[in-house]
C-alpha positions in Angstrom: 5.4 -16.4 73.6 7.8 -18.6 75.7 10.6 -16.1 75.2 8.4 -13.2 76.0 7.0 -14.9 79.2 10.4 -15.9 80.4 11.8 -12.4 80.4 9.9 -11.7 83.6 8.2 -14.3 85.7 5.5 -11.8 86.8 4.4 -8.2 86.6 5.7 -7.7 90.1 9.2 -8.7 89.1 9.1 -6.3 86.2 8.0 -3.5 88.5 10.7 -4.4 91.0 13.4 -4.2 88.3 12.1 -0.7 87.4 12.2 0.5 91.0 15.7 -0.9 91.6 17.1 1.0 88.6 15.5 4.4 89.5 18.1 5.5 92.2 21.0 4.8 89.8 19.3 6.5 86.9 18.6 9.8 88.8 21.9 10.0 90.7 23.5 13.4 89.8 26.5 13.2 87.5 26.5 16.8 86.2 25.6 20.3 87.1 22.0 19.4 86.7 19.9 20.7 89.5 19.5 18.1 92.2 16.2 19.4 93.4 14.7 19.2 89.9 15.8 15.6 89.8 14.3 14.7 93.1 11.0 16.4 92.0 11.2 14.4 88.8 11.8 11.2 90.6 9.0 11.9 93.0 6.6 12.7 90.2 7.4 9.7 88.0 7.8 7.2 90.8 4.4 8.2 92.1 3.0 8.0 88.6 4.5 4.5 88.1 4.1 2.9 91.5 1.4 4.7 93.4 -1.0 5.6 90.6 -1.1 2.2 88.9 -4.5 0.7 88.7 -5.1 -2.6 90.3 -3.3 -5.4 88.4 -5.3 -7.6 86.2 -4.7 -11.2 87.3 -5.9 -12.8 84.0 -3.6 -14.6 81.6 -2.8 -12.2 78.8 -0.6 -12.1 75.8 1.3 -9.0 77.1 0.8 -7.5 80.6 0.2 -3.8 80.4 2.3 -3.1 83.6 5.3 -4.4 81.7 4.7 -1.8 79.1 4.4 0.8 81.8 7.7 -0.3 83.2 9.3 -0.1 79.8 8.0 3.4 79.3 9.1 4.5 82.8 12.7 3.2 82.2 12.9 4.9 78.8 11.9 8.2 80.4 14.4 8.0 83.1 17.2 6.9 80.8 16.4 9.9 78.6 16.1 12.1 81.7 19.5 11.1 82.8 20.9 12.5 79.6 19.1 15.8 80.3 16.7 14.9 77.5 13.5 15.2 79.4 11.5 17.5 81.6 8.1 16.6 82.9 5.5 18.8 81.2 2.2 16.9 80.7 0.1 17.8 77.7 -3.3 19.0 78.9 -5.4 17.9 76.0 -7.5 14.7 75.3 -5.9 12.3 72.9 -7.8 9.8 70.7 -5.8 6.7 69.6 -6.8 4.0 67.2 -5.3 0.5 67.2 -3.3 1.6 64.2 -1.9 4.5 66.2 -1.0 2.3 69.1 0.8 -0.1 66.8 2.7 2.7 65.1 3.7 4.3 68.4 4.7 0.9 69.8 6.9 0.4 66.7 8.7 3.7 67.4 9.3 2.8 71.0 10.5 -0.6 70.1 13.0 0.7 67.6 14.4 3.3 70.0 14.8 0.8 72.9 16.2 -1.9 70.6 18.8 0.6 69.4 19.7 1.4 73.1 19.9 -2.3 73.9 22.0 -3.0 70.8 24.5 -0.3 71.6 24.8 -1.2 75.3 25.3 -4.9 74.4 28.0 -4.1 71.9 29.9 -1.9 74.3 29.7 -4.4 77.2 30.7 -7.3 75.0 27.5 -9.4 75.5 27.0 -9.4 71.7 29.3 -8.8 68.8 28.8 -7.6 65.2 29.0 -11.2 64.3 25.7 -11.7 66.2 24.1 -8.7 64.5 25.1 -10.0 61.1 23.8 -13.5 62.0 20.5 -12.0 63.1 20.4 -10.0 59.8 20.7 -13.3 57.9 18.1 -14.9 60.2 20.4 -17.6 61.5 21.1 -18.7 65.1 24.8 -17.8 64.9 27.5 -17.0 62.4 29.3 -20.3 62.9 26.8 -21.8 60.4 28.9 -20.0 57.7 32.1 -21.7 58.7 31.8 -24.3 56.0 31.1 -21.8 53.2 33.8 -21.4 50.6 33.8 -21.2 46.8 34.4 -24.9 46.2 31.9 -26.2 48.8 29.2 -23.9 47.5 29.8 -24.6 43.8 29.3 -28.4 44.3 25.7 -28.2 45.6 24.9 -25.6 42.9 26.2 -27.8 40.2 24.2 -30.7 41.7 21.0 -28.6 41.6 21.7 -27.8 37.9 22.3 -31.5 37.2 19.0 -32.4 38.8 17.2 -29.7 36.7 18.7 -31.3 33.6 17.6 -34.8 34.8 14.1 -33.5 35.4 13.8 -32.6 31.8 14.3 -36.2 30.7 10.7 -37.2 30.9 9.9 -35.9 27.4 6.6 -36.6 25.6 8.3 -39.0 23.2 9.7 -41.0 26.1 6.4 -41.0 27.9 4.6 -42.4 24.9 7.3 -45.1 24.4 7.1 -46.0 28.1 3.3 -46.2 27.9 3.6 -48.9 25.2 6.4 -50.7 27.0 4.5 -50.7 30.3 1.6 -52.3 28.5 3.9 -55.2 27.6 5.2 -55.3 31.2 1.6 -55.8 32.3 1.1 -58.8 30.0 -0.2 -57.0 27.0 2.9 -57.6 24.9 3.2 -59.8 21.8 5.2 -63.0 21.2 7.1 -63.5 18.0 7.1 -66.7 16.0 8.1 -67.5 12.4 6.9 -71.1 12.4 3.4 -70.5 11.0 4.9 -68.3 8.3 7.6 -70.8 7.4 5.3 -73.9 7.5 2.8 -72.4 5.1 3.5 -73.7 1.6 1.9 -71.1 -0.6 2.7 -73.0 -3.9 1.0 -76.2 -2.7 -2.0 -74.3 -1.3 -2.2 -72.4 -4.5 -2.6 -75.7 -6.5 -5.1 -77.1 -4.0 -7.3 -73.9 -4.2 -7.3 -74.0 -8.0 -8.3 -77.7 -8.0 -11.1 -77.0 -5.6 -12.1 -74.0 -7.7 -12.5 -76.3 -10.7 -14.6 -78.7 -8.7 -16.9 -75.9 -7.5 -17.3 -74.6 -11.1 -18.3 -78.2 -12.2 -20.8 -78.6 -9.4 -22.3 -75.1 -10.0 -22.7 -75.9 -13.8 -24.3 -79.3 -13.0 -26.9 -77.8 -10.6 -27.7 -75.1 -13.2 -28.4 -77.7 -15.8 -30.4 -79.9 -13.4 -32.7 -77.1 -12.4 -33.2 -75.7 -15.9 -36.8 -76.2 -17.3 -35.4 -77.6 -20.5 -33.0 -79.9 -18.7 -32.3 -83.3 -20.5 -30.4 -84.8 -17.6 -30.8 -88.5 -17.2 -31.4 -90.4 -14.0 -27.8 -91.9 -14.1 -26.4 -88.4 -14.4 -28.5 -87.2 -11.5 -27.4 -90.1 -9.4 -23.7 -89.6 -10.2 -23.9 -86.0 -8.7 -24.7 -87.2 -5.2 -21.3 -88.9 -4.6 -19.6 -85.8 -6.0 -21.6 -83.8 -3.5 -20.6 -86.0 -0.7 -17.0 -85.7 -1.8 -17.2 -81.9 -1.7 -17.2 -82.0 2.0 -13.5 -82.9 2.0 -12.9 -79.9 -0.3 -14.7 -77.6 2.1 -12.5 -78.9 5.0 -9.4 -78.4 2.9 -10.4 -74.8 2.2 -11.2 -74.2 5.9 -7.7 -75.5 6.8 -6.1 -73.2 4.3 -8.2 -70.3 5.6 -6.9 -71.1 9.1 -3.3 -71.3 8.0 -3.6 -67.9 6.1 -5.1 -66.4 9.2 -2.2 -67.8 11.3 0.3 -66.3 8.9 -1.5 -62.9 9.2 -1.6 -63.2 13.0 2.2 -64.0 13.1 2.9 -61.0 10.9 0.6 -58.8 13.1 2.5 -59.9 16.2 5.8 -59.4 14.5 4.7 -55.9 13.6 3.7 -55.1 17.2 7.0 -56.5 18.5 9.0 -54.4 16.0 7.1 -51.4 17.3 8.0 -52.4 20.9 11.6 -52.8 19.9 11.5 -49.3 18.3 10.0 -47.9 21.5 12.7 -49.6 23.5 15.4 -48.3 21.1 13.8 -44.8 21.4 13.9 -45.0 25.2 17.5 -46.0 25.2 18.4 -43.1 22.9 16.3 -40.6 24.8 17.7 -41.6 28.1 21.3 -41.7 27.0 22.1 -38.1 28.1 20.7 -38.8 31.6 23.0 -41.8 32.0 26.0 -39.5 31.8 24.4 -36.9 34.2 23.2 -39.4 36.7 26.3 -41.5 36.6 28.6 -38.5 37.1 26.6 -37.6 40.3 26.2 -41.1 41.7 29.9 -42.0 41.1 31.3 -38.7 42.4 33.6 -39.0 45.3 32.2 -35.7 46.7 28.7 -36.9 47.2 28.9 -37.1 51.0 30.5 -33.6 51.2 27.8 -32.2 48.9 25.0 -33.6 51.0 26.7 -32.2 54.1 26.9 -28.8 52.4 23.2 -29.0 51.4 22.3 -29.7 55.1 24.3 -26.6 56.0 22.4 -24.6 53.4 19.2 -26.0 54.9 20.1 -24.7 58.3 21.1 -21.3 56.9 17.8 -20.7 55.1 15.5 -22.5 57.5 12.6 -20.2 58.5 12.5 -22.0 61.9 15.9 -20.6 62.7 14.6 -17.1 62.0 11.8 -17.6 64.5 13.7 -19.3 67.2 17.1 -17.6 66.9 18.6 -17.4 70.5 20.0 -13.9 70.1 17.4 -12.0 68.2 19.3 -8.8 68.7 17.3 -7.1 66.1 13.9 -8.3 67.2 12.6 -4.7 67.5 14.1 -3.9 64.1 12.4 -6.5 61.8 13.3 -4.5 58.7 16.9 -4.3 59.9 18.7 -1.4 58.2 15.5 0.3 57.1 14.4 0.4 60.8 17.7 1.8 61.9 17.4 4.5 59.2 13.9 5.2 60.4 15.3 6.3 63.8 16.1 9.7 62.3 12.4 10.2 61.6 11.5 8.7 64.9 13.4 11.4 66.7 11.3 14.0 64.9 8.1 12.1 65.4 5.3 14.4 66.6 3.9 11.9 69.1 7.3 11.2 70.6 8.0 14.9 70.9 4.8 15.4 72.7 5.8 12.6 75.1 9.3 14.2 75.6 8.5 17.9 75.9 8.2 18.9 72.2 11.4 17.1 71.2 13.8 19.4 72.9 15.6 16.5 74.6 15.7 14.0 71.6 18.7 15.6 69.9 21.1 14.3 72.6 19.6 10.8 72.4 20.0 10.9 68.7 23.7 11.8 69.1 24.2 9.1 71.7 22.8 6.5 69.3 24.7 7.6 66.2 27.2 4.7 66.3 24.6 2.0 66.2 22.5 3.8 63.7 25.5 4.1 61.4 25.7 0.3 61.0 22.6 0.4 58.9 24.8 0.7 55.8 26.7 -2.5 56.8 23.4 -4.4 57.1 21.9 -2.9 53.9 24.7 -4.3 51.8 23.8 -7.9 52.5 20.1 -7.7 53.3 18.8 -8.0 49.8 19.7 -11.6 49.4 18.4 -12.5 52.9 14.8 -11.1 52.8 12.2 -13.5 54.0 10.8 -14.2 50.4 14.3 -14.9 49.1 15.3 -17.1 52.1 12.1 -19.0 51.6 12.9 -19.5 48.0 16.4 -20.7 48.7 15.0 -22.9 51.5 12.5 -24.5 49.1 15.3 -25.1 46.5 17.4 -26.9 49.1 14.5 -28.8 50.6 13.5 -30.0 47.1 17.0 -31.1 46.4 17.5 -32.9 49.7 14.1 -34.6 49.3 15.0 -35.7 45.8 18.3 -37.1 47.1 16.5 -39.0 49.9 13.9 -40.4 47.5 16.4 -41.4 44.9 18.6 -43.1 47.5 15.7 -45.3 48.5 15.6 -46.9 45.0 19.3 -47.9 45.1 20.0 -45.9 42.0 23.5 -47.2 41.3 22.1 -50.7 41.0 19.3 -49.6 38.7 21.7 -47.5 36.6 24.0 -50.6 36.2 21.0 -52.7 35.2 19.9 -50.1 32.7 23.4 -49.9 31.1 23.6 -53.7 30.9 20.1 -53.9 29.2 21.2 -51.2 26.7 24.4 -53.1 25.8 22.4 -56.4 25.5 19.8 -54.8 23.2 22.5 -53.2 21.0 24.2 -56.6 20.7 21.0 -58.4 19.8 19.3 -55.8 17.6 19.2 -57.3 14.1 19.1 -53.7 12.7 22.8 -53.4 13.7 23.6 -56.6 11.9 21.5 -56.4 8.8 21.3 -52.6 8.5 18.6 -50.1 8.9 17.5 -50.5 5.3 16.6 -54.1 5.9 14.6 -53.2 8.9 12.7 -50.6 6.9 12.0 -53.1 4.1 10.6 -55.6 6.5 8.5 -53.0 8.2 7.1 -51.8 4.9 6.4 -55.3 3.8 4.5 -56.4 6.9 2.7 -53.1 7.1 1.3 -53.7 3.6 -0.5 -57.0 3.9 -3.3 -56.4 1.5 -2.4 -59.5 -0.6 -2.8 -61.7 2.5 -5.9 -59.9 3.7 -7.6 -60.3 0.4 -7.0 -64.1 0.4 -8.2 -64.3 4.0 -11.3 -62.2 3.4 -12.2 -64.1 0.2 -11.9 -67.4 2.1 -14.2 -66.1 4.8 -17.2 -67.1 2.7 -16.7 -70.5 4.3 -17.9 -69.1 7.6 -21.4 -68.5 6.1 -24.0 -70.8 7.7 -24.9 -72.3 4.3 -21.4 -73.9 4.3 -21.0 -74.5 8.0 -24.4 -76.4 8.0 -23.4 -78.5 5.0 -23.3 -82.2 6.0 -23.6 -85.7 4.5 -26.6 -86.6 6.6 -29.0 -84.5 4.6 -27.3 -85.8 1.4 -27.8 -89.4 2.4 -31.5 -88.7 3.2 -31.9 -87.2 -0.3 -30.2 -90.2 -1.8 -32.4 -92.6 0.1 -35.6 -90.8 -1.0 -34.6 -91.3 -4.7 -33.7 -95.0 -4.5 -37.3 -96.4 -4.9 -38.3 -94.1 -7.7 -38.2 -94.7 -11.4 -35.8 -92.8 -13.5 -38.2 -90.1 -14.5 -39.5 -89.5 -11.0 -36.0 -89.7 -9.6 -34.9 -86.8 -11.8 -38.0 -84.9 -11.1 -37.8 -85.4 -7.3 -34.1 -84.4 -7.4 -34.8 -81.2 -9.4 -37.6 -80.0 -7.2 -36.0 -80.9 -3.8 -35.4 -77.9 -1.5 -31.9 -79.2 -0.9 -31.2 -78.9 -4.6 -32.2 -75.3 -4.5 -30.0 -74.8 -1.4 -27.0 -76.4 -3.0 -27.4 -74.4 -6.1 -27.3 -71.1 -4.0 -24.3 -72.5 -2.1 -22.3 -73.2 -5.3 -23.4 -70.1 -7.0 -21.9 -68.1 -4.1 -18.8 -70.3 -3.8 -18.1 -70.0 -7.5 -18.1 -66.2 -7.3 -15.9 -66.1 -4.3 -13.5 -68.7 -5.6 -13.0 -66.9 -8.8 -12.2 -63.7 -7.0 -9.8 -65.7 -4.9 -8.0 -67.2 -7.9 -7.2 -63.8 -9.2 -5.3 -62.9 -6.0 -3.4 -66.0 -5.4 -0.3 -65.0 -7.4 0.1 -61.7 -5.4 -0.3 -63.6 -2.1 2.3 -66.2 -3.2 4.8 -63.4 -4.1 4.1 -61.7 -0.7 4.7 -64.8 1.2 7.9 -65.6 -0.6 9.1 -62.0 0.1 8.4 -62.5 3.8 10.3 -65.8 3.9 13.4 -64.0 2.7 13.5 -62.1 6.0 13.8 -65.3 8.1 17.4 -64.5 9.3 16.3 -61.0 10.3 13.2 -62.3 12.1 15.3 -65.0 13.9 17.3 -62.1 15.3 14.1 -60.4 16.4 13.1 -63.6 18.1 16.4 -63.6 20.0 15.6 -60.1 21.3 12.1 -61.3 22.3 13.6 -63.8 24.8 15.1 -61.1 26.9 13.1 -58.0 26.1 10.9 -58.2 29.2 14.0 -57.9 31.5 15.2 -55.0 29.3 11.9 -53.2 29.6 11.9 -53.7 33.4 15.4 -52.2 33.6 14.3 -49.2 31.6 11.1 -48.8 33.6 13.0 -48.9 36.9 15.5 -46.4 35.6 12.7 -44.1 34.4 11.1 -44.3 37.9 14.4 -42.9 39.2 14.3 -40.0 36.7 10.7 -39.2 37.6 11.8 -38.3 41.1 13.7 -35.3 39.7 11.0 -32.6 39.8 11.8 -29.5 37.7 12.6 -26.2 39.5 10.4 -23.2 39.0 11.6 -20.3 36.8 12.1 -18.1 39.9 14.1 -20.8 41.5 16.3 -21.3 38.5 16.9 -17.6 38.3 18.1 -17.5 41.9 20.3 -20.6 41.8 23.0 -18.7 40.1 22.9 -15.9 42.7 23.0 -18.4 45.6 26.8 -18.7 45.7 27.4 -15.0 45.5 24.9 -14.3 48.3 26.6 -16.9 50.6 30.1 -15.7 49.8 29.1 -12.1 50.5 27.5 -13.1 53.8 30.7 -15.0 54.8 32.9 -12.0 53.9 30.7 -9.7 56.0 31.0 -12.0 59.0 34.7 -12.1 58.7 35.0 -8.3 58.4 32.6 -7.8 61.3 35.5 -8.8 63.6 37.3 -5.6 62.6 34.0 -3.6 62.6 33.5 -4.7 66.3 36.7 -2.8 67.3 35.9 0.3 65.4 32.3 0.4 66.5 33.1 0.1 70.2 35.6 2.9 69.9 32.9 5.1 68.3 30.4 4.2 71.0 32.8 5.2 73.8 33.5 8.5 72.1 29.8 9.3 71.4 28.3 12.0 73.7 25.9 10.5 76.2 26.4 6.9 75.1 28.0 6.0 78.4 24.9 7.1 80.3 22.7 4.7 78.4 24.5 1.8 80.0 22.3 2.3 83.1 19.3 1.2 81.1 20.0 -2.5 81.9 16.4 -3.7 81.1 16.5 -2.5 77.5 16.8 -6.1 76.2 13.8 -7.4 78.1 11.7 -4.4 77.3 12.6 -4.6 73.6 11.4 -8.2 73.6 8.2 -7.4 75.4 7.3 -4.5 73.2 8.2 -6.4 70.0 6.0 -9.3 71.0 3.1 -7.0 71.9 3.5 -5.2 68.6 3.3 -8.5 66.7 0.4 -9.6 68.8 -1.6 -6.4 68.0 -0.7 -6.7 64.3 -2.0 -10.3 64.4 -5.2 -9.3 66.0 -5.7 -6.7 63.3 -5.3 -9.1 60.4 -8.5 -9.1 58.4 -8.3 -12.9 57.7 -7.5 -13.8 61.3 -11.0 -15.0 62.3 -11.2 -17.1 59.1 -7.9 -18.6 60.0 -9.0 -19.4 63.5 -12.3 -20.9 62.1 -10.4 -23.1 59.7 -8.0 -24.2 62.4 -10.8 -25.2 64.7 -12.9 -26.9 62.0 -9.9 -28.8 60.5 -8.5 -29.7 63.9 -11.8 -31.0 65.1 -12.3 -33.1 62.0 -8.8 -34.5 62.4 -9.4 -35.3 66.0 -12.6 -37.2 65.0 -10.7 -39.1 62.3 -8.0 -40.0 64.8 -10.6 -41.6 67.0 -11.5 -44.0 64.1 -7.9 -45.4 63.9 -7.1 -48.8 65.3 -5.9 -49.1 68.8 -2.3 -49.8 67.7 -2.3 -46.7 65.5 -3.7 -44.5 68.2 -1.1 -45.7 70.6 1.7 -44.9 68.0 0.6 -41.2 67.7 -0.2 -40.6 71.4 -3.3 -39.0 72.9 -2.2 -35.3 72.6 -4.6 -34.5 69.8 -7.6 -35.5 71.9 -7.2 -32.3 73.8 -8.3 -30.4 70.7 -11.9 -31.1 71.5 -11.4 -28.7 74.5 -9.2 -26.3 72.6 -11.7 -25.7 69.9 -14.2 -23.8 72.1 -11.4 -21.8 73.7 -10.2 -20.7 70.2 -13.8 -19.6 69.3 -13.8 -17.5 72.5 -10.4 -16.0 71.5 -11.8 -15.0 68.2 -14.8 -13.3 69.9 -12.6 -11.5 72.4 -10.4 -10.1 69.6 -13.5 -8.9 67.8 -14.6 -6.9 70.8 -11.3 -4.9 71.1 -12.0 -1.2 71.2 -11.1 0.5 68.0 -10.7 4.0 69.5 -9.1 4.8 72.9 -9.5 8.2 74.6 -6.9 9.4 77.0 -6.9 12.7 79.0 -3.3 13.5 78.1 -0.5 12.3 75.9 2.0 10.7 78.3 3.6 7.3 78.9 1.0 6.3 81.5 -1.8 6.9 79.1 0.0 5.0 76.4 0.5 2.1 78.9 -3.2 2.2 79.7 -4.0 2.0 76.0 -2.0 -1.2 75.8 -4.0 -2.7 78.6 -6.6 -3.6 76.0 -4.4 -6.6 75.2 -5.0 -7.9 78.7 -8.7 -8.5 77.8 -7.7 -11.2 75.3 -7.0 -14.6 76.9 -5.0 -16.8 74.6 -5.3 -20.6 75.3 -2.2 -22.6 75.7 -1.4 -24.5 72.5 1.2 -27.2 72.2 2.3 -26.7 68.7 5.3 -29.0 69.0 2.9 -31.8 69.9 0.6 -30.9 66.9 3.5 -31.0 64.5 4.8 -34.3 66.0 1.3 -35.9 65.7 1.0 -34.8 62.0 4.3 -36.4 61.2 3.2 -39.6 63.0 -0.1 -39.6 61.1 1.8 -40.1 57.8 2.3 -43.8 58.7 -1.4 -44.4 59.5 -4.5 -44.9 57.3 -5.2 -41.2 57.5 -1.8 -40.2 56.2 -2.1 -42.7 53.3 -5.5 -41.6 52.2 -6.0 -39.1 49.3 -7.7 -36.7 51.7 
């Protein structure tokens, strides 16, 4: 819009330019009848100046009088070539908005071709500029740094990044998940002390001795409670001290149970730690290819040059450059070579022929523009790689690559790579598997993964946790003993036999006898298992050495993996185009170099073309091309079926954002400025804009088909008032918001 509005400061200025050109355009330079020219001038100057309706003073996207000026100048440029005679068509014409857009595209192509040819012949532009506009870049100098070597480096880097992005395999992710758990305090510590201190032979003997005692106690209580018991009072009294002494046996069994559990826990922690070591080893092995890849990049002497070249690529493919290119010599030919080729059909267009007296005068214009039309083949040879979709694809590739480089640099990758390599070397040096062999590692793993002998002993000793044993104490035994002291022998035996405690003790020893017999049958296997584990003490000592530094190793691996996670994979479409990137850039550079020769030949052809010299008097062709092109784009925008939804989304989201900005702290609001506050007033204006666009007339009726009628048709654009929007401020505010609470929120 700014470029369009800067072409002419006002409608009056545009009209004045048209009037100033008229005397020069109609001045005789051939045998053409002077009287006819004067009549023609009188007719068209009256049509243009005297018969114009009163100017609309409202702010519009594209003033209709500018279009009329454009149409007027075209007619007189063509008239000067003897291409035109004024014969109005006396029939009513109905035009739709689609018709207007199509006709405007035809006019824009024709005028752009005239402007392009004039500019090439007067030296204001060169084929270098045309090629640059074809590529959608501000100027051809952006290709100066393009050569085979400089292009190959960034492409190789992109391929390296793609390989690095594939390092986060499922296997590695699982390993890192377990290692991250340790890093968060969920890891295991390794100790062999409990295993080494446990004397299985001694404990074996103690358990068998206690088992014998339990059998004796169980047999004694069975006899005491038998109806036919012949137990004497002395025998009954001697049982009580033995019962009191059994407490020591229970405590001994509980200690043994605790020691067995400690051995089991040590083996469990050893098993976990060996799994962590295996994960760490897997991580080192999985990451090994990436070390070479990342190291070759980080340690390359060409890094700075490669980044510079990527920045150059970024400028070449940036869509912003296409929009704000200073030359825009092909603005009226958005499809480049295809639009130039369409000029052949435009000269045969029914509507244009009606405007220009059935086309009898278009043949000479066609001949005059042949040189510039013929460059379509030069443009077509390079356009395929520079279409908007492909440029956007290349731009996304370069943007992703540059973003990755910036993010990786923030983590000081050289330092992290060095730490990772040092951790790997340290692990390899300490890993007992390298010293004792993989077979020893497997044997130990198999042994501690098959702890059934230990578990059987621990489970069989768990009967001691039953309440009948935990509640057993000498207080109740002493009370029983006291109650028997004053009785005679017969009553003493009878009281003892019928005491609830006697029944309780019998149940206790019946249960203990069953469990202890089961335990005795498993002691030999447990002793053999324990002895087998003790043989691995040297290996486990090596594991313990690893455990003292494993946390720092895991941290080094985790930090390194965080670097690799920054390498996002490229899409299938991007990977397919990466190989073509170099060829497209080299071809473009080659075309720019050859365009210097093409300039000379093209100027020669233009000078020799019939009628081309007369087109030079059309000095406003550039400005009118811009005006028509912007009007055509404006009309196309108004006809978009999703435009009103886009406006609605823009208003709703912009208003919500403005409301959120008001909730920021004073310091944050000051940091982003107050520009977005204006959105509360912009919103209603955008709603009005949407309403005005909806009211545009779909069909326009004109009394005749001529340029004045066409200009009047375009006046419908004056009815739409577009509010002034500071997009630069909006983009700047959005960037500033990234550092605020709004930018940090998931929303």
